[in-house]
N, C-alpha and C positions, 0 to 999 in steps of 0.2 A: 796628711795634707791632701788637698783636692786632687792634685796630679797623681797621687799614689792610689787614690780610690777610683777616680774616673779616668782610666787610661783609654787609649784609642779603641781597644776591643770593647770595653763596656759602653763607651759613647756610641759606638756603631750599633749597639743592641737596643738603644733607646728609640722608642717610636713616638710619633705624634709631632705636632707643630708648636706645642707650648711646653714650658717647663719652669719650675721654680727651684732654686737652690739656695743654700745658706752656709756660711762659714763662721758665724758668730760664736764666741765663747759665752757661757752663761753668766749673767750678772744678777739674776734672780733665780731662786731655786737652787739646783745643784748641777754638777757636771755629768750626771748619769746619762746613759744612752737614751733613756726614755724621754729626755728633754731635748734631744737633738732636733733641730729644725730642718725643713718646714714641718709644721703640725697639720693634721688632716681631720676633718669631720665629714661624715657621709651625709648628714642631714642638716640643713636642706641642700639639695642640689650637688653636693660634693665640693668641698672647698679646701684648698691647700694654702697655707700662709707662712711667710717668713717675716720676721720682725726684728728690727734693730732699734734698741732703746730700752726704756724701763718705765713701767707705770708706777705711780706713787699712791694710787688709791685702790690697791688690789684687795684690801680687806673688805671694803664695802662692796666691791664688784663681786667678790666670792659669795657674800651674803645674798646679793641680788640673784646670782646664778642659781643658788640653792633654793631660795625661798620663792622666787617669782618666775624665773625662766625654767626651773627644774632641769638644769643641765649639769651633768656630772663632769667635774674637772679632775683629770687623772694625775696631774703633776703639780708641782709648786711653781711652775713656770708662768710668768705673766704673759708670755707669748701665746700660750694655749688659752689663757683667759681672754685675751684680746680677740683671738679667732672666734671664740664662742659668743662673745658680745656681738660681733659682726654677724655670725650665723643666726643668732636669735633675732636680730633686727630684720634679717631677710625672711626668716620664718614667719614673722608677724604679718607679712603680706598675704599669706595663705594662698598664693598663686601656684598653679602648676608650672607656669613658665614666667620668669621675671624679665624685666627689661632694664635699660640703663637708668631710667628714672628711679626705679626701685633700689638699684645699687647705690646711686648717689644719696638717696634718702637714708639708706642703712648706714652709710659711712658718716653722713652728717650727724645722725643720732649717736653713733659711736664717738665722734669727736666731742659731742656735748656731754658724754658720760665718762669717758676715759681721760684721766689727767696724767701728764708726764711727757716722756719723749717717745715717739714712735715714727719710724719710717718703715712702711709695710709694702710688700708685694704679694699678691694673692692670685690664685688661679681658680676660676669657677668652671667646673667640668662642662665641656661642650659650649661654653659661652665666650671666655676670653681671659685676659690678664688685667689685673687691677692694681694700681699703685696709689698710695696716699701718704700724707705727711702731717704731723701734728701742727696745730695752729701757731706754735712758737718756732717751728722749723729747726728744732734743736739738733736732730740727727739728719744727715744728708741723704738724698736720693734724687736720681735724675733719669732722663729718658733720652735715647738716641735711636737712630734709624740707619738702614742701609738698603741698597737694592737687593732683592731676593734672588737667589741662584736660579730659580725657575719662574721669574717674573714676580711682580708685586713688590711689597716692602716688608723687610724684617724690622722688628722693634726690640729694644732691649731696655730694661730698667735695672739700675744698680746703684750702690752707695757711692761709687767713685767713678769719675769720668775715664780713668785709666782703663777700666774694664772695656768700655766702648772702644777706646783707641786700639787696644790690643786685638779686638775682634773685628776690626774694620768698619765699625759704626761711626757715624758722623752726626752733625747737627745736634750736639748735646744740649739739653736744656734742663735746668733744675726744676723739680716739682716744687711749687711754691708752698709756703706755710698754709695749712688748711685746704690744700688743693687735692683733688682726686683725679686720676687718669684711668680711663677704661679703653682697652685695646680689644677690638674684635676683628674678624676677617673682613668686615665691611668698612670700618672706620675707626678713628681715634677720637675720643671725646675727653675734654678737659674742663674742669669746673672748680672754682674756689668755693668751697662749701661753707666755710666759716672765715670771717676776716681775721687777718693775722693779729693775734692777741698782743704780741710784742716780739717781732721777728728777732730771734736771738740764737743763731747757730753756735754750737759748742766750740769755743776757741781752742780747746785741746785737740781737736781734729787737725788744726794747722800746726800746733806745737809738736805733735807726736804721732797721732794715729794714722793720718792719711798718707798715702804715698806721695813723694815730692812731685811726681809728674801728673798728679791730679789737679783739677780745677773744681773747687767747691763753691757754689753760690757766687760765681764770678771772680773768685780769688784764687790765684795760682799758689798752690802750697809751696812750691819751690821759691817763688819770689817773696812770699811772706816770710820764709825762713832766712832768706838773704837780708830782708829788712830787720828781722829779729837780731841777726848777727851784728848789723851795723849799729842799731840802737843800743845793743848790749855793750858794744865797744866803748861808748861814751861813759857808761857806768863803770866799766872795768878800768878805764883810764883814770877816772876820778878817784876810785878807791885805791888803786895801786899807788897813785901819787900821795894820797892821804896817809897810807901805811908805810910808805917808803920802800916798797917792794919792786924789784926789777925782774921782769920775766924774760927768760931766754927763748922759749919756744911755746907755740900753741898746738895742742894735740886734742883732736875730737874724740869723743866716745862714740864708736860706730853704732848705727849708721846715721840715725836721724839728724844728729847735730853737725854733720860734716859741712853742709851748706852754710850754716850760721857761723861755724868756727872759721871757715875760710874767709868769709866776708869780714869777720872781726879781725883776723890776723892781718889782712891786707890793709885795712884802715889804720891799724896801729903800727903798721910796718914791722911786724914781727914774723919770724920764720914759722911756717906751717908745716907740721910733720904728721905722718900717720904712725903713731906709736903703738897702736893696738891692731892685731890681726884677728879677724872675727871668724869663728867656726860657724858656718851657715846652717849647720844641722842641729843647732840648739835654738829654741824659740825664745820669745820675749820672757824675761825673768820676772817682771813685776806682777804678772797674772798667775804665776805658779803658786800652788797651794803650799804654804809653809815656809818659814824663814830658812830652815836648814836646806830645803830643796833649792831655794833661790840662791843661797850662798854657794852651794855646790855647783850649780849650773853657770854662775857668773865665771868661775874659773875654767869651766869647760868651754864657755862661749868665747872668751877673749884670751889672747896671749900677748904679753907686753914685750916689746923689743928693746933690750937694754941700751943699745947704742943711742937711742933717742931720748933716754931719761938720765943716764948716769951723770951725776954732778951738776945737773941743770935745775934751774927754777922753772917749773912747768905750770902752764895755765891749761887745765883740763876744761873742755867745754862739753856740756851735755844739754839735751833738750829740756830736761826737768829733773827734779829729785823727788821721788815719791816716798817710798818707805825708807830710802837711804841704804838699803841692803846692797844694791848694785854699786852705788857710789862708794860705799865703804870698802868693798872688795877691790874695786878698781884702784882706789887710792892706795890700798895696801900692796897691790901688784906693782904700782909705780914706785913705791918705796922699796920694795924687794929688789928691784933692778937698779936702784941707786939714785932716784930723784932726790935733789937737795931740799927744795921747797915745793909745795904744791898749793896752787890756788885753784879753786873749783868755781866755775861760772855756769849758771843755769839760764837758759833762754826763756824760762818761765819764772814767774814769781813763786814765792813759797806756797806749797800746796798744804793747806791747813785744815781743809774741810772735806767731808764726804762727797763723792759724786753719786747722784741718785738717778742719773739719766742714761745709764748704760755703759759706763766705764768702771771696771772692777777695782776700785780703791775706796771701799765704803767705810772702813773702820778708822775713825779719827785717831784712835790711840796708836794705830800702825804707821801713821804718817810722821816722818821724822821732823817736819816743821811744826806739827801741832803742839802748841804751848811751849815752843822753844824760841829763843832769840837766835839771830844769825850766828852769834858767837858760840852758842850752845850747839847749834847744828854743825858748825865747823869742827868743834871738839868731838862730836858724835861720829862724824865720818872720817875724822883724822887728818884734816887739812889745816894749813896755816891761815887761810882766809876763804870764805865762801861769798860769792857775789851773785845776787839775783837780778834778773830783769825786773824793772818796775812794771806794774800793771798798766799804767797809761801808755808806756812805750810798747808793750805787747799788743794792746788794742790798736795802737797807731800803726804798728807793723802790718796788721791785717786790714784795717779799715782803709788805709791809703790806697789799697788795690781795688776796693769797691766802696766808695763813700756812701752809697745808698744804704749800706748796712750800718745802722746807728748804734746797735746794741749787740753784744755777744754774751753767751752764757759763760760767766766767769766764776761760777759758784764754788769751784774747788779752791779758789783764791780768796773769795770774799765771804762765803757762807750765805750769799743771797741767791735764792732760787726763783727763776723767772716764772715758774708755774704757780708759785705759792703752795700752800698745803704741806710744807715740809717743816716740822717742828722737832723738838728734842725727843719726843716720844717716838716719832716715826724713825728718826735717825738711830735711836737706841735699838729699835726692833730690827732695822736693817743690819746694823752691826752684829747683832746676835745671830742673824741668819748667815752672814757672809764673812765673819772673821775667820782667821786661820784655823781655829779649833773646830769650828762648824764644818769647814771644808774637809778637814782631815777625818772628822767623825762620819761625815756622809759618804766619803769615798775612801776605800782602802788604798793606801799609797803603796805601790809595788814597782820597784825599779824606775822611779821617777814618773809614774803614771797614776792617774786617778781613775778608779773604776775600770782599769784596763785600757784607758784611753791614752794616746800619745800626748805628751806635753809639748809637742812641736807647736810653734806659733800658729794658732788657728785663725788669726785675723789677717794673715798675709803681711809679712814684715816689710819694713822699709829697706829693701835690698839695694843693690847697686843702682845708682841714679842713671837711668837711660834717658837720652834726649836732653841732657844738660846743654844749655846753649853755649855758643863759642865765646862768650864773654866771661866764662867762669874764672879765667886767670886774671881778670881786671877788677879793680874796686869800682863798683857802680853805686854812686850815692843816690839814695832815694830822697834824701832830705837835705836842707841847707844845714851847714855846720852850725852847731849851737854855741 
């Protein structure tokens, strides 16, 4: 974890007025140390770059790098490739010293060349910090500022606004799709280099990935999850009535689903209980390499309290069901401590398709919902009934908080990719690279680690919700009753 590597002593030894850091786990390439970010090239000018996302045209870009740019790429990481595309565009200027116009032109050319999702922050030695976002705005990145300790203004760029809040920065603004920002000692320059192709932020950020106290593209993650819980409650109510099942208690799967589960329970006037206690020293299980490792770590991660389950019809609420590994183990834990019946409700629709934009769930065959009906999914994870949020309701839960966003990337639910260029051949190649066998082959698994690296959550998990407002104990309706 970052706090374990960068302790107070190491931070005090860092020199200079600029820096770039990264905590992303790899979704292209492997988990090897060589692919840890940020990447660096010394020519031209010395550039460091961190990238969140995933490129979908890496094959043709590698050919270009080899045949035309004559730049050697050391790893399989698309992030290193993206950095070298940018570096090559700058090198074409042939200048001893470049200016902001040269940088904007280089990023514009990169955006015209690279397809996929990318939110990037780069540092140009002796010049400044650069941030930019793909024309679809799939992955988030924003900018904040604060008064400097010795005068002037400090600036920060990050994927989530909570980073700025925690560090005393204010005036958060999202970098727009196709926009680039250049920070120097003299000024800040912002420019939209390409018009938004179809602004479509990834809706899974709101479902699971982002911290609840973040605001992404004007949408409060916390409020969006409240809305997800309320809208899901209508679907739960309908299906429970249809099946003739009466629920005794609502229990969330920690941590991400708590907000939605509480809102759902309050609207349905059902008891809400914390039935699972989480071990916070085990990271997210769905990104761990290998089913056996994921199953083992679910048991290490959660402990079920029997008094909340024994003899009861339980409604478990989770943010989503990906591979089904976590869900199946959680259901078995509930059964082991005496649950009579189990209904499993997901705040997200069935995930049936690969994510190609930077979330590590690429193999369709690994997804429990792929080619299965809801009844088959329920049988697979061992529950009496599985209930999914509908896609229109999920979109509604997010869009109501920022009506200016008319589209979201929902490709994991629909198989429709906003960038285009994703076909069966591409998906098959991606699955070959990133399925469980490839992960285990690339990195020797030792004591729950790959390549000697910790499997602790590298993305910064959704921990205890800080700053939850004082209406958390009340049912707050976002919509008219349907």
